[in-house]
C-alpha positions in Angstrom: 47.2 3.5 11.8 44.7 3.5 14.6 41.0 4.0 13.7 39.4 6.9 15.4 35.7 6.5 16.3 33.6 9.6 17.1 30.0 9.8 18.1 28.0 12.2 15.9 24.4 13.5 15.7 22.2 14.2 12.6 18.9 16.1 12.7 15.9 14.0 11.6 12.1 14.4 11.8 10.0 15.2 14.8 12.6 17.3 16.6 15.0 14.3 16.9 18.7 13.7 16.3 19.9 10.3 15.0 23.2 9.0 16.5 25.9 7.6 14.4 29.6 6.7 14.5 32.2 8.5 12.4 35.3 6.4 11.5 38.6 7.8 10.4 40.1 6.4 8.3 37.1 4.7 6.7 36.4 1.0 7.5 34.9 -1.7 5.3 31.1 -1.8 5.3 29.8 -5.0 7.1 27.6 -6.0 4.1 29.1 -4.4 0.9 32.7 -4.3 1.9 33.0 -0.8 0.5 34.8 1.8 2.6 32.5 3.8 4.8 32.8 6.5 7.4 29.4 6.2 8.9 27.5 3.7 11.0 24.0 4.7 12.1 23.1 3.1 15.5 19.3 3.2 15.1 19.2 5.4 18.2 18.0 9.0 18.6 17.8 11.8 21.1 15.4 14.8 21.4 16.8 18.2 20.4 14.7 19.8 23.2 13.8 17.9 26.3 10.3 19.0 27.2 9.6 16.5 30.0 11.7 14.6 32.6 11.0 11.5 30.5 12.6 13.1 27.5 15.6 14.1 29.5 15.9 10.6 31.0 15.6 9.1 27.5 18.5 11.3 26.2 20.7 10.5 29.1 20.3 6.8 28.8 20.5 6.7 25.1 23.7 8.8 25.0 25.2 6.4 27.6 24.4 3.4 25.4 25.8 5.2 22.3 29.0 6.1 24.1 29.4 2.5 25.3 29.0 1.3 21.7 31.5 3.8 20.4 34.1 2.7 22.9 33.5 -1.0 22.2 33.7 -0.3 18.5 37.0 1.5 18.8 38.3 -1.3 21.0 37.2 -3.9 18.4 38.8 -2.0 15.5 42.1 -1.1 17.2 42.7 -3.9 19.7 40.9 -7.0 18.3 43.2 -9.3 20.3 41.5 -8.3 23.6 38.3 -10.0 22.5 37.7 -13.7 22.0 35.7 -14.9 19.0 32.7 -15.4 21.3 33.0 -11.9 22.7 33.2 -10.4 19.2 30.0 -12.3 18.2 28.2 -11.2 21.4 29.3 -7.6 20.7 27.8 -7.8 17.2 24.5 -9.2 18.5 24.3 -6.4 21.1 25.0 -3.7 18.5 22.3 -5.1 16.2 19.8 -5.3 19.0 20.2 -1.6 19.7 19.1 -0.7 16.1 15.6 0.5 15.6 13.1 -1.7 13.7 11.0 1.3 12.7 14.0 2.9 11.0 14.8 -0.4 9.4 11.2 -0.7 8.1 11.4 2.9 6.8 14.6 2.0 4.8 12.8 -0.9 3.2 9.8 1.2 2.4 12.0 3.8 0.6 13.4 1.1 -1.7 9.9 0.2 -3.0 8.5 1.8 -6.1 5.1 3.1 -7.4 1.9 1.8 -5.6 3.9 -0.7 -3.5 5.9 2.2 -2.1 2.6 3.9 -1.1 1.4 0.7 0.6 4.6 0.4 2.6 4.5 4.0 3.7 0.9 3.5 4.8 2.0 0.5 6.9 4.9 2.5 8.3 2.4 5.2 9.5 0.6 2.6 11.6 3.8 1.0 12.8 5.1 4.4 13.8 1.9 5.2 15.7 2.0 1.8 17.5 5.6 2.1 18.6 5.8 5.9 19.1 8.5 5.9 16.5 11.0 3.6 18.2 11.3 -0.2 18.8 14.7 -1.8 19.3 15.4 -5.2 17.6 16.4 -6.4 21.1 12.8 -5.8 22.3 11.2 -7.5 19.3 9.4 -10.7 20.2 6.2 -12.7 19.2 4.1 -10.9 21.8 4.9 -7.4 20.4 4.2 -8.6 16.9 0.9 -10.1 18.0 0.0 -6.9 19.8 0.6 -5.0 16.6 -1.6 -7.4 14.7 -4.4 -6.7 17.2 -3.7 -3.0 17.0 -4.3 -3.1 13.2 -7.6 -5.0 13.6 -9.0 -2.5 16.1 -7.5 0.9 15.3 -9.3 3.7 13.5 -8.4 4.4 9.9 -6.1 7.3 9.3 -8.3 8.4 6.4 -11.3 8.8 8.7 -11.3 8.6 12.5 -15.0 7.5 12.3 -14.3 4.0 10.9 -12.1 1.1 11.9 -9.3 0.2 9.5 -10.6 -2.3 7.0 -9.6 -5.9 7.5 -8.0 -6.2 4.1 -5.9 -3.1 4.7 -4.8 -4.6 8.1 -3.9 -7.8 6.1 -1.8 -5.8 3.7 0.0 -3.7 6.3 0.7 -6.7 8.6 2.1 -8.6 5.7 4.6 -5.7 5.1 5.8 -6.0 8.7 6.2 -9.8 8.3 8.2 -9.2 5.1 10.5 -6.8 7.0 10.9 -9.4 9.8 11.8 -12.0 7.2 14.4 -9.7 5.6 15.9 -8.8 9.0 16.3 -12.5 9.8 17.8 -13.1 6.4 20.4 -10.4 6.6 21.3 -11.3 10.2 19.9 -8.1 11.9 17.4 -10.3 13.7 18.6 -13.5 15.3 15.1 -15.1 15.5 12.8 -15.9 12.6 9.8 -14.1 14.0 8.1 -14.0 10.7 7.6 -17.8 10.6 6.3 -17.8 14.2 3.5 -15.3 13.7 0.4 -16.2 11.6 -0.8 -13.6 9.0 -4.2 -11.9 9.3 -6.9 -13.8 7.4 -8.3 -12.0 4.4 -11.9 -10.9 4.8 -14.4 -11.9 2.1 -15.5 -8.7 0.4 -18.8 -8.4 -1.5 -18.5 -6.6 -4.8 -21.8 -5.0 -5.7 -22.7 -4.7 -9.3 -25.6 -3.7 -11.6 -27.5 -5.9 -13.9 -27.8 -5.0 -17.6 -31.5 -4.1 -16.9 -30.4 -1.7 -14.1 -27.8 -0.1 -16.3 -30.4 0.6 -18.9 -32.7 2.1 -16.3 -29.8 4.5 -15.4 -29.3 5.4 -19.1 -33.0 6.6 -19.2 -32.9 8.3 -15.7 -31.9 11.9 -15.6 -29.0 12.9 -13.3 -28.3 16.3 -11.8 -24.7 16.0 -12.9 -24.5 14.9 -16.6 -20.7 14.7 -16.4 -20.9 12.2 -13.5 -23.6 10.2 -15.4 -21.4 10.0 -18.6 -18.3 9.0 -16.7 -20.1 6.3 -14.6 -21.7 4.7 -17.7 -18.3 4.9 -19.4 -16.8 3.0 -16.5 -19.5 0.3 -16.9 -18.7 0.0 -20.6 -14.8 -0.1 -20.2 -14.1 -1.2 -16.6 -11.9 1.9 -16.0 -11.3 3.1 -12.5 -12.4 6.6 -11.5 -8.9 8.0 -11.3 -8.0 6.8 -14.8 -11.2 8.3 -16.2 -10.6 11.6 -14.3 -7.1 12.0 -15.7 -7.8 10.9 -19.3 -6.8 13.3 -22.0 -7.8 13.3 -25.6 -4.3 12.3 -26.8 -5.0 8.9 -25.1 -8.0 8.3 -27.4 -7.3 6.7 -30.7 -9.0 5.0 -33.7 -7.7 2.5 -36.2 -9.6 2.0 -39.5 -11.2 -1.4 -39.5 -10.4 -2.1 -35.8 -12.3 0.6 -34.0 -11.6 2.9 -31.0 -9.1 2.3 -28.3 -7.4 4.0 -25.3 -3.6 4.1 -24.8 -3.0 5.2 -21.2 -1.0 4.6 -18.0 -2.9 3.2 -15.1 -2.9 5.5 -12.1 -2.9 2.7 -9.5 -0.5 0.2 -11.0 1.5 2.5 -13.3 1.1 -0.1 -16.1 0.8 1.1 -19.7 -2.4 -0.3 -21.2 -4.0 -0.4 -24.6 -7.8 -0.9 -24.1 -10.2 -1.4 -27.0 -13.5 0.5 -26.4 -16.9 0.2 -28.0 -18.6 2.8 -30.2 -21.1 3.4 -27.4 -18.3 4.1 -24.9 -16.6 6.5 -27.4 -19.9 8.3 -27.9 -20.0 9.1 -24.1 -16.7 11.0 -24.4 -18.4 13.9 -26.2 -16.9 16.2 -28.9 -13.1 15.7 -29.4 -10.9 18.5 -28.2 -7.2 19.5 -28.0 -4.8 16.5 -27.1 -3.8 17.9 -23.7 -7.4 18.7 -22.6 -9.1 16.2 -20.2 -11.9 14.2 -21.7 -14.0 14.4 -18.6 -12.8 17.9 -17.7 -14.2 19.0 -14.3 -14.9 15.5 -13.0 -14.2 15.4 -9.2 -14.6 13.1 -6.3 -16.4 14.5 -3.3 -19.3 14.0 -0.9 -21.2 16.5 -3.0 -20.7 14.5 -6.1 -21.6 11.3 -4.3 -24.8 12.9 -3.3 -25.7 13.3 -7.0 -24.7 9.7 -7.7 -26.9 8.3 -4.9 -29.9 10.5 -6.0 -29.5 9.2 -9.6 -29.3 5.6 -8.4 -32.4 6.1 -6.2 -34.3 7.8 -9.0 -33.8 4.8 -11.2 -35.5 2.6 -8.5 -32.2 0.8 -7.6 -31.9 0.0 -3.9 -28.3 -1.5 -4.0 -25.5 0.3 -2.3 -23.7 1.5 -5.4 -20.5 3.6 -5.4 -18.6 4.8 -8.5 -16.2 1.8 -8.3 -19.2 -0.6 -8.6 -19.5 0.4 -12.3 -16.0 -1.2 -12.8 -17.3 -4.3 -10.9 -20.4 -4.2 -13.2 -18.2 -4.3 -16.3 -16.2 -7.3 -15.1 -19.3 -9.3 -13.9 -21.4 -8.6 -17.1 -18.5 -9.6 -19.3 -18.2 -13.0 -17.5 -22.0 -13.4 -17.5 -21.9 -13.0 -21.3 -19.3 -15.6 -21.9 -16.0 -13.6 -22.0 -13.2 -15.8 -20.7 -11.7 -14.8 -17.4 -8.2 -14.3 -18.9 -9.5 -11.7 -21.3 -11.5 -9.9 -18.6 -8.4 -9.8 -16.4 -6.4 -8.2 -19.2 -9.2 -5.7 -19.9 -9.2 -4.7 -16.2 -5.5 -4.3 -16.2 -5.0 -6.9 -13.4 -1.5 -8.1 -12.9 -2.7 -11.3 -11.2 -5.5 -13.6 -12.4 -6.4 -14.2 -8.8 -7.7 -10.7 -8.5 -10.2 -11.3 -11.3 -11.4 -14.6 -9.9 -13.6 -12.9 -7.3 -15.9 -11.9 -10.2 -16.1 -15.4 -11.5 -17.2 -16.5 -8.0 -20.0 -13.8 -8.1 -21.1 -15.2 -11.5 -21.1 -18.8 -10.2 -23.2 -17.8 -7.2 -25.7 -16.0 -9.5 -26.0 -19.0 -11.7 -26.7 -21.2 -8.7 -29.5 -18.8 -7.6 -30.9 -18.9 -11.1 -31.2 -22.7 -11.2 -33.1 -22.7 -7.9 -35.7 -20.3 -9.3 -37.3 -23.1 -11.4 -39.2 -25.5 -9.2 -41.8 -28.1 -10.0 -44.6 -29.3 -7.9 -43.1 -32.8 -7.3 
């Protein structure tokens, strides 16, 4: 029985229609071998042509799609008219017409938790750089290098007043390199572009922290927002992130006779379930226990207004460092290492999945020790 191949359209985002082939009866999928009736071409047309350019795009794209449909039908029903070389060239051409942005989006959708969010963020910049479409046939080293430069110079999507941070650019570009590697591995891309393009170098980031003396100054210094003060000091005593403190409920706070207080919670960033011992001082900062579902730091929010109270409190204590709420987590890690806690334990207490993430704090401690040795000088 001859296979019929029809060109179909499916509505997608931004007023576009994705083009795909409809096979009857179904044909084996090229990768899984399972019967399938659809093959998306990675091509799209606009529902409404607002400009001559849009109209030209639709005309040319439909022409390409119709040509692919005819070739596909010929390939399925009259394979004898093609030589092996011609079949391979046809496959290469079909793959080249597919859209890299759509391919990247499919990979992003397969990711989970925080990794998914990071892939989606990278997709947003890739989408902006390509205007939503980039054929595999047009992918080359020059375009990938241009995208690298774009990430290093573009404004952040969180705030158009600042340039995207280098470390964010590193992360997003690595996602694109991973997609290129996968595309080469599965045969969608015939050239290993990933190996030909160097990654962006990670920028050294300074992690500001408070000394124990500065922390004690803050304890004695009044703050216009007592809830903010308690939560910040709690972070310095536990190493918890703002988001984990903000969402904490009383059911996550526990006590075991002879062992002390602890928290049993799921990290907002990594989704990892953690059991974290806390000191009696940290527990005292929580206030009077309430119903299990009530938030411990009920009313705690992150805003420019709250940051104003934080900066005023820091300044009133006579501290001139550029301190944000996250610095209290850095303070916890640094002071633990200063006081002899091994780096593996600190890593576990912070909820890090990789010890390399914690090693930046060890570097800070080593630098501080070096500075301390240079303070004692003799008149030789």
